[in-house]
Backbone as a chain_set.jsonl record, in Angstrom:
{"seq": "MISRSLDRISPDDAAYLFATGKSELEIRNALAIHLHHNLAPGQIAIREWKRHDLAILDSALHPLAIIEGKVWSHTDVITRQKLMNGSKSIRAELENDIRKLAEVTDTYSGVAGFITIVLFSIDIDESDSLVEYRDVVKYASLHRRGIKSMKGLENLMHDAHGKLNDLLNNYGEFIYLPLWAGSFHGMTVKSEIFILKPERTLLDEYRS", "coords": {"N": [[-220.94, 102.03, 118.969], [-218.895, 101.509, 120.898], [-219.982, 102.677, 123.263], [-222.348, 101.195, 123.542], [-221.333, 98.623, 123.892], [-220.063, 98.843, 126.335], [-222.129, 99.073, 128.055], [-222.502, 96.633, 129.1], [-221.175, 96.517, 131.46], [-222.026, 97.618, 134.6], [-222.418, 100.937, 136.077], [-221.626, 100.957, 138.843], [-220.255, 98.545, 139.041], [-218.169, 99.092, 137.289], [-216.981, 101.127, 138.773], [-216.021, 99.649, 140.941], [-214.107, 98.047, 139.585], [-212.274, 99.977, 138.598], [-211.41, 101.043, 141.027], [-210.103, 99.002, 142.392], [-207.987, 97.861, 141.021], [-206.136, 97.174, 137.95], [-207.883, 97.785, 134.888], [-207.949, 97.39, 132.179], [-208.273, 94.921, 130.807], [-210.886, 94.049, 131.439], [-212.447, 96.034, 130.239], [-211.676, 95.78, 127.563], [-212.565, 93.15, 127.14], [-215.352, 93.401, 127.44], [-215.979, 94.936, 125.19], [-215.126, 93.142, 123.215], [-216.907, 90.967, 123.565], [-219.325, 92.201, 122.923], [-218.846, 92.784, 120.204], [-218.546, 90.176, 119.272], [-221.159, 89.243, 119.364], [-222.441, 90.913, 117.591], [-221.24, 91.423, 115.132], [-221.036, 91.33, 111.509], [-222.119, 88.469, 109.545], [-219.584, 86.04, 109.151], [-217.569, 87.669, 110.04], [-215.122, 88.063, 112.65], [-214.336, 88.547, 116.06], [-211.332, 88.888, 117.681], [-209.367, 88.524, 120.497], [-206.175, 89.709, 121.601], [-204.698, 89.387, 119.193], [-201.967, 88.672, 117.304], [-200.254, 90.289, 118.953], [-201.855, 92.496, 119.248], [-204.433, 94.305, 120.943], [-207.172, 93.899, 120.318], [-208.882, 92.567, 117.542], [-210.757, 92.743, 114.515], [-211.638, 90.366, 112.25], [-211.996, 89.154, 108.857], [-213.708, 86.516, 107.007], [-211.626, 85.228, 105.801], [-209.668, 85.516, 107.582], [-208.349, 87.908, 107.455], [-207.368, 91.041, 108.707], [-209.76, 93.504, 109.483], [-210.126, 95.623, 111.199], [-208.204, 97.057, 113.831], [-207.845, 97.401, 117.289], [-206.354, 99.161, 119.848], [-205.829, 99.583, 123.35], [-205.71, 101.664, 126.28], [-205.654, 102.491, 129.782], [-205.786, 105.208, 131.948], [-205.306, 107.326, 134.829], [-206.958, 110.453, 135.56], [-205.251, 112.074, 136.988], [-202.743, 111.154, 136.188], [-202.648, 112.303, 133.643], [-202.607, 115.086, 134.085], [-200.167, 115.365, 135.207], [-197.192, 116.435, 134.185], [-194.725, 115.108, 133.764], [-195.496, 112.402, 133.696], [-197.265, 112.481, 131.583], [-195.732, 113.284, 129.331], [-192.942, 112.636, 129.368], [-190.298, 110.283, 129.092], [-189.958, 106.648, 128.817], [-192.164, 105.348, 129.836], [-194.22, 107.083, 129.724], [-197.43, 108.617, 128.973], [-197.508, 109.655, 126.399], [-195.382, 108.211, 125.189], [-196.366, 105.569, 125.362], [-198.625, 105.837, 123.776], [-197.429, 106.393, 121.292], [-196.078, 104.007, 120.922], [-198.249, 102.287, 120.49], [-199.176, 103.393, 118.11], [-197.058, 102.744, 116.419], [-197.384, 99.963, 116.376], [-199.819, 99.802, 115.031], [-199.009, 100.909, 112.622], [-197.286, 98.946, 111.679], [-199.023, 96.756, 111.219], [-200.757, 97.814, 109.311], [-199.024, 98.108, 107.259], [-198.535, 95.527, 106.524], [-201.068, 94.449, 105.965], [-203.419, 95.517, 103.706], [-205.852, 98.117, 103.769], [-206.788, 97.88, 106.396], [-208.325, 99.231, 109.286], [-207.254, 101.303, 111.942], [-207.445, 101.876, 115.44], [-207.118, 103.683, 118.528], [-207.897, 103.476, 121.872], [-208.353, 105.448, 124.744], [-208.946, 105.398, 128.051], [-209.919, 107.41, 130.724], [-209.985, 107.893, 134.259], [-211.202, 108.7, 137.568], [-211.225, 108.722, 141.171], [-213.062, 109.845, 143.839], [-211.821, 109.92, 146.701], [-212.211, 111.14, 149.129], [-214.845, 110.958, 149.744], [-215.343, 108.567, 150.944], [-217.169, 105.984, 152.564], [-216.39, 103.711, 153.693], [-215.833, 101.097, 156.076], [-213.278, 100.458, 156.56], [-209.901, 101.711, 156.217], [-209.515, 103.951, 153.506], [-207.27, 103.674, 151.927], [-206.761, 101.014, 152.021], [-208.596, 99.809, 150.395], [-208.652, 101.02, 147.939], [-206.826, 101.111, 145.03], [-203.85, 102.844, 144.35], [-204.604, 105.093, 145.844], [-203.48, 107.44, 146.948], [-202.59, 108.759, 144.682], [-204.974, 109.509, 143.342], [-206.051, 111.179, 145.284], [-204.139, 113.195, 145.406], [-204.374, 114.379, 142.857], [-207.058, 115.342, 142.849], [-206.979, 117.062, 145.032], [-205.045, 118.922, 144.192], [-206.328, 120.163, 142.087], [-208.549, 121.122, 143.238], [-211.006, 119.704, 143.385], [-213.056, 117.09, 141.925], [-214.396, 117.502, 139.432], [-213.019, 119.705, 138.364], [-210.5, 118.548, 138.079], [-211.027, 116.558, 136.137], [-211.781, 118.191, 133.988], [-209.407, 119.636, 133.462], [-207.616, 117.557, 132.824], [-208.906, 116.537, 130.597], [-208.571, 118.634, 128.743], [-205.749, 118.675, 128.48], [-205.214, 116.118, 127.441], [-206.646, 116.308, 125.063], [-205.036, 118.241, 123.747], [-202.695, 116.755, 123.385], [-203.544, 114.549, 121.782], [-204.361, 115.818, 119.472], [-202.121, 116.017, 117.925], [-201.873, 113.679, 116.56], [-203.999, 112.702, 115.055], [-207.507, 112.326, 114.118], [-210.059, 112.345, 116.628], [-212.585, 111.18, 118.899], [-214.679, 111.889, 121.735], [-216.218, 110.383, 124.56], [-218.379, 110.333, 127.358], [-218.179, 107.971, 130.025], [-218.73, 105.764, 132.592], [-220.413, 106.735, 135.618], [-220.132, 105.929, 138.67], [-220.303, 104.363, 141.969], [-218.245, 103.485, 144.711], [-218.018, 102.132, 147.782], [-219.188, 104.517, 148.674], [-217.661, 106.406, 147.384], [-217.402, 108.571, 144.657], [-216.891, 107.557, 141.348], [-215.675, 108.339, 138.294], [-215.521, 108.172, 134.714], [-214.183, 108.373, 131.354], [-213.852, 108.211, 127.75], [-211.54, 108.385, 125.071], [-211.284, 108.12, 121.608], [-209.077, 107.461, 119.196], [-208.183, 107.852, 115.809], [-205.428, 107.324, 114.147], [-203.72, 109.467, 111.83], [-203.361, 108.641, 108.369], [-201.039, 109.495, 107.034], [-199.36, 109.798, 109.193], [-199.072, 107.169, 110.105], [-197.662, 106.205, 107.93], [-195.256, 107.575, 108.294], [-194.335, 106.403, 110.66], [-193.784, 103.893, 109.8], [-191.588, 104.222, 108.231]], "CA": [[-220.513, 100.664, 119.266], [-218.162, 101.486, 122.162], [-220.867, 102.937, 124.396], [-223.276, 100.07, 123.695], [-220.616, 97.464, 124.422], [-219.709, 99.047, 127.732], [-223.335, 98.913, 128.869], [-222.41, 95.315, 129.739], [-220.629, 96.748, 132.798], [-222.823, 98.642, 135.269], [-221.581, 101.997, 136.626], [-221.016, 100.592, 140.125], [-219.258, 97.506, 138.775], [-217.013, 99.795, 136.736], [-216.331, 101.806, 139.894], [-215.26, 98.613, 141.651], [-212.947, 97.649, 138.783], [-211.3, 101.067, 138.598], [-210.885, 101.295, 142.369], [-209.381, 97.893, 143.022], [-206.875, 97.336, 140.23], [-206.135, 97.524, 136.537], [-209.189, 97.479, 134.292], [-207.862, 97.314, 130.715], [-208.779, 93.665, 130.259], [-212.345, 93.99, 131.561], [-213.019, 96.916, 129.223], [-211.442, 95.124, 126.278], [-213.415, 91.967, 127.031], [-216.737, 93.834, 127.216], [-216.077, 95.31, 123.782], [-214.985, 91.927, 122.405], [-218.151, 90.195, 123.644], [-220.331, 92.92, 122.125], [-218.538, 92.546, 118.794], [-218.816, 88.761, 118.995], [-222.599, 89.045, 119.17], [-223.059, 91.882, 116.685], [-220.554, 91.571, 113.856], [-221.681, 90.745, 110.335], [-221.761, 87.06, 109.326], [-218.258, 85.833, 108.604], [-216.58, 88.475, 110.755], [-214.732, 87.45, 113.918], [-213.605, 89.39, 117.012], [-210.261, 88.109, 118.29], [-208.533, 89.21, 121.485], [-204.737, 89.429, 121.597], [-204.332, 88.883, 117.868], [-200.646, 89.134, 116.848], [-199.794, 91.345, 119.861], [-202.809, 93.598, 119.283], [-205.429, 94.079, 121.988], [-208.43, 93.383, 119.77], [-208.943, 92.651, 116.082], [-211.91, 92.238, 113.777], [-211.14, 89.671, 111.069], [-213.004, 88.638, 107.944], [-213.764, 85.049, 106.957], [-210.315, 84.745, 105.364], [-208.77, 85.878, 108.69], [-207.684, 89.165, 107.126], [-207.871, 92.042, 109.651], [-210.531, 94.651, 109.017], [-209.897, 96.705, 112.16], [-207.374, 96.767, 114.998], [-208.108, 98.327, 118.391], [-205.438, 99.132, 120.984], [-206.457, 100.304, 124.449], [-204.991, 101.978, 127.509], [-206.42, 103.144, 130.844], [-204.969, 106.086, 132.785], [-206.06, 108.208, 135.717], [-206.892, 111.869, 135.204], [-204.056, 112.639, 137.614], [-201.623, 110.857, 135.293], [-202.644, 113.218, 132.5], [-202.232, 116.446, 134.484], [-198.779, 115.326, 135.67], [-196.473, 116.579, 132.915], [-193.714, 114.06, 133.628], [-196.178, 111.172, 133.295], [-197.902, 112.684, 130.283], [-194.873, 113.577, 128.188], [-191.514, 112.341, 129.454], [-189.827, 108.954, 129.449], [-190.468, 105.491, 128.077], [-193.426, 104.899, 130.425], [-195.177, 108.188, 129.688], [-198.625, 108.414, 128.154], [-197.122, 109.903, 125.007], [-194.581, 107.088, 124.696], [-197.254, 104.415, 125.182], [-199.447, 106.148, 122.61], [-196.618, 106.233, 120.083], [-195.852, 102.565, 120.757], [-199.446, 101.722, 119.86], [-199.201, 103.853, 116.72], [-196.098, 101.901, 115.696], [-198.005, 98.652, 116.156], [-200.802, 99.962, 113.964], [-198.267, 101.137, 111.38], [-196.766, 97.656, 111.221], [-200.086, 95.894, 110.684], [-201.288, 98.407, 108.081], [-198.021, 97.872, 106.224], [-198.66, 94.122, 106.112], [-202.422, 94.189, 105.457], [-204.008, 96.724, 103.131], [-207.253, 98.404, 104.055], [-207.172, 97.702, 107.793], [-208.525, 100.455, 110.059], [-206.628, 101.228, 113.258], [-207.981, 102.786, 116.448], [-206.535, 103.631, 119.869], [-208.808, 103.977, 122.901], [-207.744, 105.866, 126.007], [-209.937, 105.604, 129.103], [-209.469, 108.151, 131.895], [-210.891, 107.726, 135.395], [-210.807, 109.249, 138.867], [-211.977, 108.268, 142.342], [-213.091, 110.878, 144.883], [-211.657, 109.105, 147.901], [-212.651, 111.861, 150.326], [-216.251, 110.629, 149.991], [-215.424, 107.171, 151.38], [-217.925, 105.596, 153.754], [-215.932, 102.365, 154.024], [-215.488, 100.864, 157.474], [-211.822, 100.316, 156.625], [-209.171, 102.839, 155.653], [-209.679, 103.952, 152.045], [-206.024, 103.208, 151.297], [-206.777, 99.551, 152.001], [-209.569, 99.301, 149.421], [-208.486, 101.718, 146.661], [-205.494, 101.061, 144.444], [-203.314, 104.171, 144.004], [-205.457, 106.092, 146.493], [-202.769, 108.709, 147.112], [-202.55, 109.406, 143.368], [-206.261, 110.166, 143.105], [-206.218, 112.266, 146.245], [-203.247, 114.287, 145.003], [-204.938, 115.078, 141.709], [-208.269, 116.068, 143.228], [-206.581, 118.157, 145.918], [-204.32, 119.951, 143.441], [-207.256, 120.862, 141.196], [-209.665, 121.601, 144.06], [-212.268, 119.038, 143.089], [-213.055, 116.071, 140.881], [-214.794, 118.043, 138.13], [-211.904, 120.515, 137.868], [-209.458, 117.61, 137.656], [-211.436, 115.958, 134.87], [-211.752, 119.224, 132.955], [-208.017, 119.938, 133.122], [-207.059, 116.386, 132.144], [-209.549, 116.476, 129.281], [-207.904, 119.602, 127.883], [-204.364, 118.271, 128.213], [-205.212, 114.974, 126.528], [-207.037, 116.867, 123.767], [-203.87, 118.876, 123.135], [-201.766, 115.708, 122.963], [-204.092, 113.733, 120.696], [-204.458, 116.624, 118.257], [-200.897, 115.841, 117.147], [-201.788, 112.332, 115.994], [-205.101, 112.351, 114.17], [-208.854, 112.681, 114.552], [-210.53, 111.551, 117.759], [-213.85, 111.548, 119.516], [-214.75, 111.74, 123.191], [-217.501, 109.942, 125.102], [-218.406, 110.03, 128.791], [-218.451, 106.564, 130.32], [-219.506, 105.463, 133.783], [-220.372, 107.512, 136.853], [-220.602, 104.972, 139.665], [-219.915, 104.569, 143.36], [-217.576, 102.378, 145.388], [-217.946, 102.504, 149.2], [-219.559, 105.917, 148.806], [-216.77, 107.268, 146.604], [-217.753, 108.766, 143.256], [-215.875, 107.115, 140.384], [-216.096, 108.779, 136.966], [-214.601, 107.787, 133.641], [-214.48, 108.847, 130.004], [-213.027, 107.535, 126.751], [-211.131, 109.061, 123.845], [-211.043, 107.134, 120.552], [-208.209, 108.106, 118.21], [-207.851, 107.201, 114.538], [-204.211, 108.004, 113.69], [-203.71, 109.863, 110.429], [-202.664, 107.721, 107.47], [-199.68, 109.992, 106.789], [-198.581, 109.526, 110.399], [-198.725, 105.748, 110.064], [-196.599, 106.061, 106.933], [-194.017, 108.053, 108.907], [-193.878, 105.443, 111.668], [-193.273, 102.713, 109.103], [-190.338, 104.526, 107.521]], "C": [[-219.824, 100.575, 120.628], [-219.114, 101.648, 123.332], [-221.837, 101.786, 124.622], [-222.573, 98.858, 124.301], [-220.339, 97.62, 125.907], [-220.925, 99.1, 128.638], [-223.352, 97.551, 129.559], [-221.834, 95.414, 131.147], [-221.443, 97.86, 133.438], [-221.901, 99.72, 135.837], [-220.908, 101.619, 137.945], [-220.01, 99.455, 139.973], [-217.995, 98.117, 138.175], [-216.252, 100.518, 137.844], [-215.484, 100.831, 140.701], [-213.99, 98.245, 140.89], [-211.874, 98.729, 138.79], [-210.635, 101.222, 139.962], [-209.924, 100.225, 142.847], [-208.251, 97.309, 142.181], [-206.958, 97.774, 138.79], [-207.411, 97.019, 135.858], [-209.146, 97.343, 132.771], [-208.534, 96.058, 130.159], [-210.296, 93.585, 130.325], [-213.017, 94.856, 130.492], [-212.86, 96.299, 127.838], [-212.377, 93.936, 126.083], [-214.88, 92.331, 126.798], [-216.95, 94.226, 125.76], [-216.017, 94.074, 122.888], [-216.272, 91.105, 122.403], [-219.253, 90.865, 122.824], [-220.097, 92.685, 120.634], [-218.874, 91.113, 118.394], [-220.289, 88.523, 118.674], [-223.184, 89.904, 118.047], [-222.338, 92.097, 115.359], [-221.353, 90.925, 112.723], [-221.283, 89.279, 110.19], [-220.396, 86.935, 108.644], [-217.175, 86.662, 109.25], [-216.349, 87.907, 112.151], [-214.001, 88.482, 114.768], [-212.598, 88.518, 117.756], [-209.493, 88.981, 119.275], [-207.079, 88.774, 121.317], [-204.296, 88.771, 120.283], [-203.001, 89.498, 117.44], [-200.175, 90.366, 117.624], [-200.718, 92.56, 119.897], [-203.921, 93.265, 120.274], [-206.691, 93.41, 121.448], [-208.429, 93.579, 118.258], [-210.286, 92.146, 115.586], [-211.377, 91.653, 112.473], [-212.298, 89.286, 110.16], [-212.912, 87.113, 107.871], [-212.47, 84.428, 106.459], [-209.235, 85.048, 106.398], [-207.872, 87.054, 108.343], [-208.235, 90.238, 108.061], [-208.604, 93.179, 108.952], [-210.298, 95.861, 109.904], [-209.063, 96.181, 113.32], [-207.659, 97.828, 116.048], [-207.073, 98.094, 119.486], [-206.051, 99.959, 122.105], [-205.556, 100.502, 125.645], [-205.962, 102.623, 128.493], [-205.451, 103.944, 131.707], [-205.875, 106.842, 133.751], [-205.978, 109.642, 135.193], [-205.646, 112.517, 135.799], [-202.808, 112.331, 136.804], [-201.511, 111.921, 134.204], [-202.218, 114.623, 132.904], [-200.815, 116.512, 135.03], [-197.878, 115.319, 134.439], [-195.435, 115.483, 132.711], [-194.358, 112.765, 133.133], [-196.781, 111.306, 131.901], [-196.894, 112.657, 129.135], [-193.487, 112.955, 128.209], [-191.229, 110.885, 129.801], [-190.542, 107.838, 128.718], [-191.794, 104.968, 128.618], [-194.492, 105.993, 130.413], [-196.381, 107.837, 128.819], [-198.297, 108.633, 126.682], [-196.337, 108.732, 124.43], [-195.443, 105.856, 124.452], [-198.16, 104.612, 123.967], [-198.662, 105.913, 121.322], [-196.235, 104.77, 119.857], [-197.047, 101.899, 120.076], [-199.562, 102.157, 118.399], [-198.224, 103.043, 115.879], [-196.682, 100.52, 115.399], [-199.047, 98.72, 115.04], [-200.113, 100.175, 112.617], [-197.751, 99.823, 110.808], [-197.866, 96.813, 110.572], [-200.685, 96.479, 109.407], [-200.288, 98.303, 106.939], [-198.147, 96.456, 105.66], [-199.996, 93.834, 105.444], [-203.025, 95.499, 104.936], [-205.458, 96.875, 103.581], [-207.684, 98.255, 105.495], [-207.293, 99.062, 108.479], [-207.923, 100.277, 111.449], [-207.174, 102.281, 114.202], [-207.235, 102.594, 117.765], [-207.547, 104.226, 120.838], [-208.018, 104.316, 124.158], [-208.875, 106.166, 126.987], [-209.273, 106.348, 130.257], [-210.478, 107.955, 133.021], [-210.315, 108.401, 136.632], [-211.748, 108.756, 139.95], [-211.905, 109.351, 143.408], [-213.035, 110.201, 146.246], [-212.085, 109.82, 149.17], [-214.11, 111.582, 150.658], [-216.43, 109.248, 150.611], [-216.291, 107.004, 152.623], [-217.543, 104.181, 154.191], [-215.589, 102.264, 155.504], [-213.991, 100.643, 157.656], [-211.185, 101.538, 155.979], [-209.231, 102.79, 154.124], [-208.425, 103.456, 151.331], [-205.988, 101.687, 151.183], [-207.733, 98.984, 150.954], [-209.437, 99.951, 148.048], [-207.033, 101.633, 146.217], [-205.076, 102.474, 144.026], [-204.151, 105.295, 144.61], [-204.767, 107.445, 146.603], [-202.674, 109.472, 145.797], [-203.846, 110.163, 143.111], [-206.449, 111.351, 144.049], [-205.363, 113.468, 145.859], [-203.841, 115.08, 143.847], [-206.146, 115.917, 142.068], [-207.932, 117.252, 144.12], [-205.916, 119.274, 145.132], [-205.247, 120.773, 142.555], [-208.505, 121.353, 141.921], [-211.011, 121.014, 143.616], [-212.18, 118.097, 141.91], [-213.381, 116.656, 139.513], [-213.69, 118.909, 137.533], [-210.77, 119.632, 137.361], [-209.803, 117.013, 136.296], [-211.354, 116.97, 133.729], [-210.323, 119.515, 132.508], [-207.374, 118.782, 132.361], [-207.622, 116.26, 130.733], [-208.834, 117.413, 128.305], [-206.496, 119.192, 127.511], [-204.305, 117.068, 127.267], [-205.677, 115.401, 125.131], [-205.827, 117.43, 123.033], [-202.881, 117.831, 122.62], [-202.301, 114.974, 121.73], [-204.219, 114.502, 119.388], [-203.242, 116.472, 117.356], [-200.889, 114.546, 116.337], [-202.929, 111.955, 115.056], [-206.436, 112.834, 114.701], [-209.287, 111.78, 115.705], [-211.887, 112.051, 118.203], [-213.774, 111.261, 121.011], [-216.153, 111.29, 123.578], [-217.394, 109.83, 126.619], [-218.728, 108.556, 128.984], [-219.277, 106.458, 131.595], [-219.352, 106.543, 134.852], [-220.993, 106.62, 137.919], [-220.092, 105.298, 141.05], [-219.288, 103.298, 143.914], [-217.339, 102.792, 146.832], [-218.19, 103.999, 149.39], [-218.727, 106.878, 147.986], [-217.25, 107.357, 145.158], [-216.586, 108.349, 142.365], [-216.391, 107.465, 138.991], [-215.044, 108.423, 135.927], [-215.097, 108.323, 132.304], [-213.526, 108.164, 129.041], [-212.757, 108.457, 125.564], [-210.791, 107.973, 122.828], [-210.321, 107.84, 119.413], [-208.07, 107.234, 116.968], [-206.62, 107.911, 113.982], [-204.268, 108.315, 112.194], [-202.9, 108.877, 109.592], [-201.233, 108.182, 107.207], [-198.779, 109.743, 107.994], [-198.164, 108.062, 110.445], [-197.613, 105.493, 109.054], [-195.252, 106.494, 107.509], [-193.456, 107.031, 109.894], [-193.38, 104.148, 111.029], [-191.9, 102.955, 108.493], [-189.148, 104.575, 108.475]], "O": [[-220.123, 99.683, 121.421], [-219.075, 100.867, 124.283], [-222.122, 101.434, 125.767], [-223.149, 98.15, 125.126], [-220.375, 96.644, 126.655], [-220.783, 99.164, 129.859], [-224.125, 97.336, 130.493], [-221.99, 94.488, 131.944], [-221.542, 98.948, 132.871], [-220.72, 99.456, 136.059], [-219.734, 101.931, 138.144], [-219.017, 99.408, 140.7], [-216.883, 97.71, 138.51], [-215.021, 100.523, 137.854], [-214.363, 101.151, 141.096], [-212.917, 98.144, 141.485], [-210.693, 98.43, 138.968], [-209.439, 101.5, 140.046], [-209.02, 100.512, 143.632], [-207.616, 96.342, 142.603], [-207.756, 98.645, 138.442], [-207.943, 95.967, 136.209], [-210.19, 97.195, 132.136], [-209.267, 96.118, 129.172], [-210.934, 93.112, 129.384], [-214.029, 94.463, 129.911], [-213.797, 96.298, 127.039], [-212.919, 93.736, 124.996], [-215.575, 91.65, 126.044], [-217.974, 93.893, 125.164], [-216.766, 93.97, 121.916], [-216.684, 90.602, 121.358], [-220.015, 90.199, 122.123], [-221.04, 92.419, 119.889], [-219.417, 90.867, 117.317], [-220.623, 87.703, 117.819], [-224.303, 89.653, 117.599], [-222.798, 92.891, 114.539], [-222.226, 90.088, 112.954], [-220.219, 88.883, 110.664], [-220.103, 87.643, 107.68], [-215.989, 86.404, 109.044], [-217.257, 87.343, 112.761], [-213.145, 89.21, 114.265], [-212.97, 87.528, 118.386], [-209.022, 90.06, 118.916], [-206.79, 87.636, 120.946], [-203.616, 87.745, 120.276], [-202.914, 90.709, 117.237], [-199.752, 91.359, 117.032], [-200.381, 93.563, 120.526], [-204.304, 92.106, 120.43], [-207.211, 92.47, 122.049], [-208.024, 94.629, 117.759], [-210.875, 91.235, 116.166], [-210.741, 92.354, 111.686], [-213.429, 89.113, 110.613], [-212.126, 86.498, 108.592], [-212.232, 83.237, 106.665], [-208.045, 84.866, 106.139], [-206.768, 87.181, 108.872], [-209.453, 90.347, 108.205], [-208.127, 93.736, 107.964], [-210.275, 96.994, 109.424], [-209.192, 95.029, 113.736], [-207.709, 99.018, 115.737], [-206.928, 96.98, 119.99], [-206.733, 100.947, 121.832], [-204.749, 99.639, 125.989], [-206.96, 103.223, 128.096], [-204.424, 103.426, 132.144], [-207.074, 106.978, 133.509], [-205.045, 109.997, 134.472], [-205.052, 113.406, 135.188], [-201.901, 113.16, 136.736], [-200.415, 112.383, 133.885], [-201.53, 115.294, 132.135], [-200.307, 117.602, 135.29], [-197.805, 114.318, 133.727], [-195.28, 114.98, 131.598], [-193.819, 112.106, 132.244], [-196.8, 110.345, 131.132], [-197.166, 112.076, 128.085], [-192.901, 112.76, 127.145], [-191.851, 110.324, 130.703], [-191.58, 108.041, 128.088], [-192.483, 104.218, 127.927], [-195.548, 105.84, 131.026], [-196.348, 106.887, 128.037], [-198.756, 107.884, 125.82], [-196.596, 108.305, 123.304], [-195.271, 105.171, 123.444], [-198.428, 103.668, 123.224], [-199.169, 105.308, 120.378], [-196.085, 104.342, 118.713], [-196.88, 101.055, 119.196], [-199.995, 101.378, 117.55], [-198.534, 102.693, 114.74], [-196.499, 99.979, 114.309], [-199.145, 97.814, 114.212], [-200.58, 99.678, 111.592], [-197.777, 99.614, 109.595], [-197.664, 96.228, 109.508], [-201.08, 95.731, 108.513], [-200.668, 98.4, 105.772], [-197.899, 96.22, 104.478], [-200.063, 93.074, 104.478], [-203.118, 96.477, 105.678], [-206.184, 95.895, 103.75], [-208.854, 98.484, 105.801], [-206.457, 99.942, 108.274], [-208.068, 99.218, 112.061], [-207.347, 103.439, 113.822], [-206.779, 101.496, 118.081], [-208.003, 105.354, 120.648], [-207.133, 103.569, 124.577], [-209.665, 107.085, 126.769], [-208.196, 105.964, 130.714], [-211.681, 107.862, 132.775], [-209.112, 108.639, 136.73], [-212.903, 108.419, 139.693], [-210.816, 109.735, 143.835], [-214.066, 109.941, 146.866], [-212.304, 109.171, 150.193], [-214.57, 111.932, 151.745], [-217.563, 108.799, 150.787], [-216.179, 107.755, 153.591], [-218.264, 103.536, 154.953], [-215.113, 103.225, 156.109], [-213.494, 100.64, 158.783], [-211.85, 102.303, 155.281], [-209.027, 101.737, 153.518], [-208.514, 102.879, 150.247], [-205.271, 101.138, 150.346], [-207.679, 97.79, 150.657], [-210.047, 99.482, 147.087], [-206.125, 102.036, 146.945], [-205.859, 103.207, 143.421], [-204.38, 106.321, 143.971], [-205.392, 108.482, 146.378], [-202.677, 110.703, 145.795], [-203.82, 111.326, 142.707], [-206.95, 112.4, 143.646], [-205.799, 114.614, 145.968], [-203.816, 116.311, 143.856], [-206.257, 117.068, 141.646], [-208.525, 118.323, 143.987], [-206.189, 120.45, 145.375], [-204.982, 121.948, 142.299], [-209.405, 121.927, 141.308], [-212.008, 121.724, 143.489], [-211.352, 118.267, 141.015], [-212.709, 116.337, 138.532], [-213.447, 118.856, 136.327], [-210.152, 119.929, 136.338], [-208.956, 116.971, 135.404], [-210.908, 116.638, 132.631], [-210.057, 119.628, 131.312], [-206.672, 118.997, 131.373], [-206.903, 115.918, 129.794], [-208.53, 117.027, 127.176], [-206.086, 119.34, 126.36], [-203.441, 117.009, 126.392], [-205.158, 114.91, 124.128], [-205.61, 117.141, 121.856], [-202.298, 117.997, 121.549], [-201.58, 114.803, 120.747], [-204.19, 113.905, 118.312], [-203.312, 116.761, 116.161], [-199.995, 114.336, 115.516], [-202.82, 110.968, 114.33], [-206.492, 113.652, 115.619], [-208.93, 110.602, 115.754], [-212.283, 113.183, 117.923], [-212.927, 110.5, 121.479], [-217.146, 111.745, 123.009], [-216.412, 109.284, 127.123], [-219.465, 107.965, 128.194], [-220.383, 106.992, 131.675], [-218.304, 107.178, 134.971], [-222.215, 106.557, 138.06], [-219.523, 106.364, 141.285], [-219.735, 102.188, 143.627], [-216.55, 103.701, 147.092], [-217.496, 104.661, 150.161], [-219.061, 108.06, 147.902], [-217.476, 106.335, 144.511], [-215.442, 108.739, 142.598], [-217.422, 106.949, 138.558], [-213.848, 108.378, 136.214], [-216.265, 108.676, 132.147], [-212.511, 107.603, 129.456], [-213.63, 109.204, 125.12], [-210.089, 107.014, 123.152], [-210.886, 108.708, 118.748], [-207.863, 106.025, 117.067], [-206.745, 108.99, 113.403], [-204.792, 107.533, 111.401], [-201.886, 108.346, 110.045], [-200.315, 107.363, 107.159], [-197.581, 109.506, 107.841], [-197.023, 107.751, 110.789], [-196.729, 104.669, 109.287], [-194.228, 105.863, 107.247], [-192.245, 106.819, 109.955], [-192.635, 103.393, 111.655], [-191.139, 102.015, 108.265], [-188.021, 104.818, 108.043]]}, "num_chains": 1, "name": "protein.A"}
């Protein structure tokens, strides 16, 4: 379902979105539109339902599934301070989403909860733009730092993949899917998605 919904965004369009600003809403909207066209009769896809990014409701407006989503750079993940420490860390944001899922599953029985995490990187050293890459890529120095520290885009992605795997293993079962490999002003932009289903016992702990 996720991969089919994101076919609505071409690889180069995704590269543009990742390079020029935040992309959470575009990804969420692509999934919502796909659900809108493909859900069973009587089911409804609602964005921003009761503080949740995306919900699937039945005809009685009872939630069947809740989806929360975040987008991070691979460099964020390999930076331990950003990954693990503080209220703005990836771990803290993940646990905030788990709390939100715990609250809704406490109120509504039988609802399934999922958290999506999209990772992306931009190889800015490949730029063929007529203007300075810093002027067309948001957080250009962040991407350059990560790629330089890991000696290449593929090494950066591999290391980030492993670190996020280690983190998510503490929270439940998850799957991984490659997403887009596009180009923006000659720069390779690659992305991938992790889809986590927090363990029921963990949700119980967050409710207590």
